[in-house]
C-alpha positions in Angstrom: 0.0 0.0 0.0 1.1 3.6 -0.7 1.7 5.6 2.5 1.6 9.1 1.2 1.3 10.7 4.7 4.5 9.0 5.8 6.3 10.5 2.8 4.9 13.9 3.6 6.0 13.6 7.2 9.5 12.7 6.1 9.7 15.7 3.9 8.4 18.0 6.6 11.1 16.8 9.1 13.7 17.5 6.4 12.3 21.0 5.9 11.6 20.1 2.3 7.7 19.9 2.2 6.0 22.3 -0.1 2.5 23.7 -0.1 0.4 25.9 -2.4 -0.8 29.2 -1.1 -3.3 31.2 -3.3 -2.1 34.5 -4.7 -4.9 37.1 -4.8 -3.4 39.6 -7.2 -2.0 40.0 -10.7 1.6 39.4 -11.7 3.2 42.7 -10.8 5.8 44.2 -8.5 3.5 43.5 -5.5 1.4 40.5 -4.7 -1.4 39.8 -2.2 -1.4 36.6 -0.2 -3.7 35.8 2.8 -4.8 39.4 3.0 -1.3 40.9 3.1 0.5 42.8 0.4 4.2 42.0 -0.3 6.9 43.3 -2.6 7.4 40.7 -5.3 11.0 39.7 -6.0 10.5 36.1 -7.2 8.7 36.2 -10.5 10.2 35.3 -13.9 8.2 38.2 -15.4 11.5 40.0 -16.0 10.1 42.8 -18.3 6.9 43.2 -16.4 4.9 42.3 -19.5 2.5 39.9 -17.7 0.4 42.9 -16.6 1.2 45.2 -19.5 -1.7 47.1 -21.1 -0.6 46.3 -24.6 -0.6 42.5 -24.0 -3.9 42.7 -22.2 -5.5 44.5 -25.1 -4.1 41.9 -27.5 -5.6 39.1 -25.4 -9.0 40.7 -25.2 -9.1 41.3 -29.0 -8.1 37.7 -29.7 -10.9 36.4 -27.5 -13.4 38.5 -29.3 -12.1 37.4 -32.7 -11.1 33.8 -32.0 -12.8 32.6 -28.9 -11.2 31.2 -25.7 -10.0 27.7 -26.6 -7.7 25.9 -29.1 -10.3 23.2 -29.7 -7.9 20.4 -30.6 -4.3 19.6 -31.3 -2.7 21.6 -34.0 -2.5 18.7 -36.4 -6.3 18.4 -36.3 -8.1 21.8 -36.2 -6.1 23.8 -33.6 -3.6 25.4 -35.9 -5.0 29.0 -36.0 -3.5 31.7 -38.2 -2.2 33.2 -35.0 0.2 30.3 -34.7 1.6 30.9 -38.1 2.2 34.6 -37.4 3.8 33.9 -34.0 6.2 31.3 -35.3 7.2 33.6 -38.1 7.9 36.3 -35.6 9.9 34.0 -33.4 12.1 32.7 -36.3 12.8 36.3 -37.2 13.5 37.3 -33.6 15.9 34.3 -33.2 17.6 34.6 -36.6 16.6 31.1 -37.7 14.7 29.7 -40.7 11.7 28.5 -38.7 10.1 27.9 -35.3 7.6 25.7 -33.6 5.5 26.6 -30.5 4.8 24.0 -27.8 2.3 24.3 -24.9 5.2 24.9 -22.4 9.0 25.0 -22.2 8.9 21.7 -20.3 7.0 20.1 -23.2 9.3 21.6 -25.7 12.4 20.1 -24.0 10.9 16.6 -23.4 9.4 16.4 -26.9 12.3 17.8 -28.9 15.1 16.0 -27.1 13.1 12.7 -27.3 12.7 13.2 -31.1 16.2 14.3 -31.8 18.1 11.4 -30.1 17.3 7.8 -29.2 18.9 4.7 -27.8 22.4 4.4 -29.3 22.9 8.2 -29.3 24.7 10.2 -26.7 23.8 13.4 -24.8 26.3 15.6 -22.8 24.6 17.9 -20.3 25.8 20.5 -17.9 25.3 19.4 -14.3 23.1 22.4 -13.5 20.8 22.0 -16.5 17.0 22.5 -15.9 15.1 19.4 -14.7 13.2 19.3 -18.0 16.4 18.9 -20.0 17.6 16.0 -17.8 14.2 14.4 -17.9 14.1 14.7 -21.7 17.5 13.2 -21.9 16.5 10.2 -19.7 13.3 9.6 -21.5 14.9 9.7 -24.9 16.8 6.4 -24.2 20.1 8.0 -25.3 23.2 7.6 -23.2 23.5 10.6 -20.8 26.9 12.0 -19.7 26.9 14.9 -17.3 29.8 17.3 -17.2 30.7 19.7 -14.4 29.0 23.1 -14.5 30.4 25.2 -17.4 33.5 23.0 -17.5 34.3 22.9 -21.2 37.6 21.2 -20.7 35.9 18.2 -19.2 33.2 18.4 -21.9 36.0 18.3 -24.5 37.6 15.2 -22.9 34.2 13.4 -22.8 33.6 14.2 -26.4 37.0 12.9 -27.4 36.2 9.6 -25.7 32.9 8.9 -27.4 32.5 6.7 -30.4 32.7 8.9 -33.5 29.6 7.3 -35.1 27.4 8.3 -32.1 24.8 11.0 -32.9 25.7 13.6 -30.3 23.8 16.4 -28.6 25.3 18.9 -26.1 22.6 20.3 -23.8 22.9 23.4 -21.8 20.9 26.3 -20.4 21.6 29.8 -21.7 21.1 31.3 -18.3 21.1 28.9 -15.4 17.8 29.4 -13.5 19.1 29.0 -10.0 22.6 30.6 -10.3 21.9 33.4 -12.8 25.1 32.8 -14.7 25.6 32.4 -18.5 26.8 29.3 -20.4 30.1 29.6 -22.2 28.3 29.2 -25.6 31.2 30.1 -27.9 33.5 27.4 -26.5 30.6 24.9 -26.5 29.9 25.7 -30.1 33.6 25.3 -31.0 33.6 21.8 -29.4 30.4 20.9 -31.2 31.9 21.9 -34.6 35.1 20.0 -33.8 33.2 16.8 -32.8 30.3 17.0 -35.3 27.7 17.5 -32.5 24.7 19.7 -32.2 24.0 22.2 -29.3 20.6 22.2 -27.7 20.3 25.6 -26.0 17.6 26.2 -23.4 17.1 29.9 -23.6 14.1 30.1 -21.3 15.6 32.7 -19.0 17.6 34.5 -21.8 14.9 35.2 -24.3 13.9 38.9 -24.0 16.7 39.5 -21.6 20.1 38.9 -23.0 21.8 40.5 -25.9 21.7 44.0 -27.5 18.3 43.2 -29.0 17.0 40.9 -26.2 17.1 37.9 -28.5 18.9 35.7 -26.0 22.2 33.9 -25.5 23.2 33.8 -29.2 22.5 37.5 -29.4 24.6 38.1 -26.3 27.6 36.4 -27.9 26.9 37.5 -31.5 26.4 33.9 -32.8 24.3 32.7 -35.7 24.9 29.0 -36.3 22.7 26.2 -37.6 24.3 23.8 -35.1 22.5 25.6 -32.3 18.9 24.5 -31.7 17.3 27.2 -29.6 14.5 26.5 -27.2 12.8 29.4 -25.5 9.7 30.2 -23.5 6.8 32.7 -23.9 6.1 32.5 -20.2 8.9 34.5 -18.6 10.2 37.8 -20.1 7.4 37.6 -22.7 4.8 37.5 -20.0 2.5 34.8 -21.4 2.6 31.0 -21.8 4.3 28.4 -24.0 7.6 27.2 -25.3 9.2 27.1 -28.7 12.0 25.6 -30.8 13.8 27.9 -33.3 16.0 26.2 -35.9 16.3 25.1 -39.5 13.1 24.5 -41.5 13.9 20.7 -41.9 14.4 20.2 -38.2 11.1 22.0 -37.4 9.2 19.8 -40.0 10.8 16.8 -38.4 9.6 17.8 -34.9 6.0 18.4 -36.2 6.1 14.7 -37.1 8.0 13.2 -34.2 7.7 15.3 -31.1 4.9 13.6 -29.1 4.0 16.4 -26.7 3.5 18.6 -29.7 1.4 16.0 -31.6 -0.9 15.0 -28.8 -1.5 18.3 -26.9 -4.4 20.7 -27.5 -3.5 24.0 -29.1 -2.8 27.0 -26.9 -5.7 29.5 -26.5 -5.8 32.3 -29.1 -5.4 34.9 -26.4 -2.0 33.4 -25.4 -0.7 33.5 -28.9 -1.8 37.1 -29.4 -0.1 38.2 -26.2 3.2 36.6 -27.3 3.0 38.4 -30.7 2.4 41.7 -28.9 5.3 41.0 -26.5 7.7 40.4 -29.4 6.6 43.6 -31.0 7.0 45.5 -27.8 10.5 44.1 -27.1 11.6 45.2 -30.6 10.1 48.7 -30.4 10.9 49.7 -26.8 14.5 48.7 -25.7 14.1 51.1 -22.7 12.2 48.3 -20.8 15.2 46.0 -21.0 17.6 48.8 -20.2 15.7 49.5 -17.0 15.8 45.8 -16.0 19.6 45.8 -16.5 20.0 49.1 -14.5 18.2 47.4 -11.5 20.2 44.2 -12.0 23.6 45.9 -12.0 22.7 48.0 -8.9 21.4 45.1 -6.9 24.2 42.7 -7.7 27.0 45.2 -7.1 25.5 46.1 -3.7 25.0 42.5 -2.5 28.5 41.5 -3.6 30.0 44.6 -1.8 28.4 43.8 1.5 29.5 40.2 1.4 26.7 38.0 0.1 27.5 35.0 -2.1 25.6 35.6 -5.3 26.9 32.4 -7.1 28.5 34.3 -9.9 25.3 35.7 -11.2 25.4 37.8 -14.4 21.7 38.3 -15.0 18.5 39.5 -13.3 18.4 36.2 -11.5 20.5 37.0 -8.4 20.7 34.2 -5.8 21.9 34.6 -2.2 23.5 31.3 -1.3 22.8 30.5 2.3 23.7 26.8 2.7 21.5 25.2 5.3 17.9 24.7 4.4 16.7 25.9 7.8 18.6 29.1 7.5 17.2 29.8 4.1 13.7 29.2 5.3 14.4 31.5 8.3 15.7 34.2 6.0 12.6 34.0 3.8 10.3 34.2 6.8 12.1 37.3 8.1 11.7 38.9 4.7 8.0 38.2 4.8 7.7 39.9 8.2 9.2 43.0 6.5 6.8 42.7 3.5 9.1 41.2 0.9 8.3 37.9 -0.9 11.3 35.8 -1.8 10.8 32.0 -1.1 13.7 29.8 -0.1 15.0 27.5 -2.8 15.8 24.1 -1.4 16.8 20.6 -2.5 16.0 18.9 -4.8 15.7 22.1 -6.9 19.3 22.9 -5.9 22.0 20.5 -4.5 22.2 19.6 -0.8 23.9 22.3 1.2 23.3 25.1 -1.3 19.8 26.3 -0.3 19.4 30.0 -1.2 17.1 32.9 -1.8 16.6 33.5 -5.5 15.9 37.2 -6.3 14.3 37.8 -9.6 14.2 41.4 -10.7 11.7 43.1 -13.0 12.0 46.2 -15.2 8.8 47.5 -13.5 10.3 47.6 -10.0 10.6 51.2 -8.8 13.8 52.7 -7.5 12.2 52.9 -4.0 11.3 49.2 -4.1 14.9 48.3 -5.0 16.3 50.4 -2.3 14.0 48.9 0.3 15.0 45.4 -0.8 18.7 46.2 -0.4 18.4 47.8 3.0 16.2 44.9 4.3 18.5 42.2 2.9 21.5 43.8 4.5 19.7 44.0 7.9 18.6 40.4 7.9 21.8 39.2 6.5 23.6 40.7 9.5 21.0 39.3 11.9 21.6 35.8 10.6 25.4 36.3 10.5 25.6 35.7 6.7 27.5 38.9 6.1 
């Protein structure tokens, strides 16, 4: 017999139990929970577009014109003209021939990796890759080899040892979601070219954020290369929902026929597609939003490093404060709640044992006053807990 309560009790004793608490407000710089209002510093809504008037207007218009549901899978009747427009916009944005939208980033990763490689092939993945990448690699049946975080020297040695005939995929995040650092993509691409491999780049936290045009990790490094298969999400900086693959036309056509989460999932609602189109337009037309995000990012990271917090080498609007013990991270988070700031503790298995942390996510829409209050409060509690 399954004993679910025993498992929950075990997690509780280890300070690892989670529970769902309803949020009674929109996605903004503040949130309302259990009657209290907190400053919000944990959302992936980096550009603040989830509550942007332009996106809301686009969603309302799409509902009036197209209705509220997708109706069926895209290969049946769900492939509305909005999908065609969105995928063309994504391909242009990512400098690729084509693109394919999935219901989520998780579905895109599992479906695409499972279609690209099978048993007898080999995947090399960064140790800190997102769970969906590792899950996709395991489900594919391919041999999985994990290399140390951003250790391209080890990756090179592992590639050298593989059988030359093996179909090879190197898998990495663009921005690592728990550390906020950036993958060494130029060196990974060099190794891929040397060893006839492809690079599968999870750009979930990079799209809309990195690069002079906000196009992601390739834009950040000035790279355009058909060996790089770009995955991205519409649910973070773009403020909506969904994931996508951007690559060559032939690869996209292959995924349409082989990626099972794509084939067997109902199409996204028209309102979601319309908001993503509007978000891409806004990112292209108004770079000031992204510039404001980076102004906040540089200010917060510089201050936290100066006063002695361990920010895990963050280079992006994801700025962790590494605490170590799970209990201490939970205590830190509770003290912040008492001060009116919402930053949940990140614990195992999301991060390795002994590396629990607070994960600060900044938004362009935060005010200077909110940022200043965050910094003053973090410093005060950090000293109380003897972390700085």
